[in-house]
C-alpha positions as CSV (number, residue, x, y, z in Angstrom):
1,M,59.0,138.5,89.3
2,V,61.2,137.1,86.8
3,N,64.6,134.9,88.4
4,T,67.6,136.0,86.2
5,D,69.8,133.7,88.4
6,A,71.4,131.5,85.7
7,R,72.0,128.7,88.0
8,A,68.2,128.6,88.3
9,T,67.3,127.8,84.6
10,A,70.2,125.4,84.1
11,N,69.8,121.8,84.0
12,P,71.2,120.3,87.4
13,R,72.8,117.2,85.6
14,T,74.6,119.5,83.4
15,D,75.7,121.2,86.0
16,E,76.8,117.9,87.6
17,A,78.7,116.6,84.8
18,A,80.7,119.7,83.9
19,P,82.7,120.8,87.1
20,Q,83.7,124.5,87.5
21,A,87.0,125.7,87.5
22,P,88.0,127.3,90.6
23,A,88.1,131.3,90.3
24,T,91.5,131.4,91.3
25,L,94.8,129.9,91.3
26,E,95.1,130.1,95.2
27,G,91.3,127.9,95.1
28,F,92.6,125.7,92.8
29,L,95.8,125.1,94.6
30,A,93.9,124.7,98.0
31,G,91.6,121.9,96.5
32,V,94.4,120.0,95.3
33,G,96.6,120.1,98.1
34,T,95.2,116.5,99.6
35,R,95.2,114.5,96.2
36,A,98.6,116.0,95.3
37,F,100.2,114.8,98.8
38,R,98.8,111.3,98.2
39,F,100.2,111.2,94.6
40,A,103.7,112.7,95.9
41,E,104.0,110.2,98.8
42,A,103.1,107.1,97.0
43,G,105.8,107.8,94.4
44,L,108.3,109.2,97.3
45,R,107.6,106.7,99.8
46,H,108.6,109.7,102.4
47,R,106.5,112.4,103.9
48,E,108.6,115.5,104.4
49,D,109.9,114.8,100.7
50,A,106.2,114.6,99.6
51,M,105.3,118.1,101.2
52,D,108.3,119.1,99.9
53,A,107.5,118.2,96.0
54,V,104.3,119.5,96.4
55,Q,105.1,123.0,97.9
56,E,107.5,123.5,95.1
57,A,105.1,122.3,92.0
58,M,102.5,124.6,93.9
59,M,105.5,127.6,93.8
60,K,105.9,126.8,90.4
61,M,102.1,127.3,89.7
62,L,102.3,130.9,90.9
63,A,103.9,131.7,87.5
64,Y,101.3,130.3,85.5
65,R,99.0,132.5,87.2
66,E,97.9,134.2,83.9
67,R,96.9,130.9,82.3
68,P,93.5,130.0,81.4
69,A,92.0,127.9,84.6
70,Q,91.4,124.8,82.5
71,E,94.7,124.4,81.6
72,W,96.0,124.5,85.4
73,T,95.1,120.8,86.4
74,P,97.3,118.9,83.7
75,L,99.8,121.9,83.8
76,F,99.8,121.4,87.9
77,W,100.3,117.6,87.7
78,S,103.1,117.7,85.1
79,I,104.7,119.9,87.2
80,L,104.3,117.5,90.3
81,R,105.2,114.6,88.5
82,S,108.8,116.4,87.3
83,R,109.5,117.3,90.9
84,I,108.8,113.8,92.3
85,I,111.2,112.4,89.4
86,D,114.0,114.6,90.3
87,T,113.7,114.0,94.0
88,Q,114.0,110.2,93.0
89,R,117.0,111.1,91.1
90,R,118.9,113.1,93.8
91,R,117.8,110.7,96.5
92,T,119.4,107.7,94.0
93,F,122.5,109.7,93.5
94,R,122.9,110.7,97.0
95,L,121.9,107.2,98.9
96,G,123.1,105.0,95.7
97,W,126.6,104.1,98.0
98,L,124.4,103.2,100.9
99,G,122.5,100.2,98.8
100,N,118.8,100.2,98.2
101,S,118.0,101.3,102.0
102,P,115.0,103.4,101.7
103,P,115.2,106.9,103.1
104,G,113.2,107.8,106.2
105,G,112.9,104.7,109.3
106,E,109.9,105.2,111.9
107,D,109.0,108.6,111.1
108,S,108.3,107.2,107.1
109,S,105.2,105.5,108.1
110,L,101.5,106.6,107.4
111,D,99.9,108.9,110.2
112,W,96.1,108.0,110.1
113,A,93.8,110.3,111.4
114,D,90.6,108.5,113.1
115,D,87.9,110.9,112.2
116,G,85.2,108.6,111.3
117,P,82.2,107.7,113.3
118,D,83.1,103.7,113.1
119,P,86.3,102.9,114.6
120,S,86.1,99.4,112.7
121,R,85.0,100.9,109.4
122,A,87.8,103.4,109.5
123,H,90.5,100.6,110.7
124,D,89.4,98.7,107.4
125,G,89.3,101.7,105.1
126,Q,92.9,102.6,106.5
127,E,94.0,99.1,106.2
128,A,92.7,98.7,102.6
129,Y,94.5,102.3,101.7
130,G,97.5,101.0,103.3
131,R,97.4,97.7,101.1
132,L,97.0,99.8,98.1
133,L,99.4,102.3,98.6
134,E,101.9,99.0,99.6
135,A,101.2,97.6,96.1
136,L,101.6,101.0,94.4
137,R,104.7,101.4,95.5
138,G,105.9,97.9,94.3
139,L,104.9,98.8,90.7
140,P,107.3,100.5,88.4
141,R,107.4,104.1,88.3
142,R,105.5,104.6,84.6
143,Q,102.9,101.9,86.0
144,R,102.2,103.6,89.1
145,E,101.5,106.9,88.0
146,A,99.6,105.6,85.0
147,F,97.0,104.1,87.5
148,T,97.1,107.0,89.9
149,L,96.3,109.7,87.5
150,R,93.7,107.3,85.7
151,V,92.1,105.7,88.4
152,L,92.3,107.6,91.6
153,E,92.8,110.6,90.1
154,E,90.3,110.0,87.6
155,F,92.0,112.3,84.7
156,D,91.2,111.2,81.1
157,V,93.6,109.3,78.7
158,A,94.5,112.6,76.9
159,D,95.4,114.4,80.0
160,T,97.3,111.7,81.4
161,A,99.4,111.5,78.6
162,R,100.3,114.9,78.7
163,I,101.4,115.0,82.2
164,M,103.0,111.6,81.7
165,D,104.6,113.3,78.5
166,C,103.7,110.1,76.5
167,S,101.3,108.8,73.7
168,E,97.6,107.8,75.1
169,G,98.6,103.8,74.1
170,S,101.3,104.1,76.4
171,V,98.9,104.9,79.2
172,K,96.8,102.1,78.0
173,T,99.5,99.8,77.9
174,H,100.8,101.1,81.4
175,L,97.5,101.3,82.9
176,S,96.7,97.7,82.0
177,R,99.8,96.2,83.3
178,A,99.3,98.2,86.6
179,R,96.0,97.0,86.9
180,A,96.9,93.6,86.1
181,A,100.1,93.1,88.9
182,L,98.0,95.1,91.6
183,Q,95.1,92.2,90.7
184,R,97.6,89.7,91.6
185,Q,98.9,91.2,94.8
186,L,95.6,92.1,96.1
187,E,93.6,89.6,95.5
188,D,93.7,87.7,98.6
189,F,93.0,90.8,100.6
190,A,89.5,91.4,98.9
């Protein structure tokens, strides 16, 4: 009997190198939600604002349902980035007269869930992520975006440039500066 299943004859290495695009926009949005929230939270420093920005970006993506699946990723991240910038601008305008006090308060802290089998290892991971998040928050916006998109989200330079609406050279410059600043801030932690 001849196996007609295409996956059975495909090279497993090739399959690993080329991730498949989700079949539906809903599947894509379900897969990107957690990463998008972390990106938004790092930029906005407020959980509720981050959730709102991600939800608005996902709602906007529904208008692009007919676009090819390979365009969804850079398009979504561009929309999310715009929503984050809009929220930051509104916040700056609304709270400008109050001074430089960040929004939120006690509720703006991270809520860590301990699902890991080893509590000390989970604690170390939480502490490391918290330090990284604080260091990222200290970076200028463009450097934070370049680092998050290139390093944490693993987009290539071209996609990152499209998302950030700048040249590939600018992405490389922002990333280099972000890495240098993060290394200075986190070298005592390692």
